[in-house]
N, C-alpha and C positions, 0 to 999 in steps of 0.2 A: 271129223265127228269122232274118228280115233283119237287123232292127235290131242283133241281134249280129255279123252278118256286117260291115256297115256300121262297126262299133266297130273290126273286126280292118283292115278297108282302111283306117280314117281312122289306128290306130298302125304300120300297114306303109309308110305314105306319109309318114307322120310321122318314123320312124326311117330311112327312105331320105333325106330332108331335110336333116335332122341328120348323116349319114353323108356326104352329097357337102361337106358347108358343111365337115369335118376337123377337127370339135370331137373330143377326146378322152376326154371323159366319154361319148361315143356308145360305146367300146370299153369302155366298165366296167356299160352297160347290154347 
């Protein structure tokens, strides 16, 4: 279960980083 939470956390961080990058592709995702 811990492993799943870590994956979700990393996914959120990754999305946030891309979002702050101002990439238009993030909006599609």
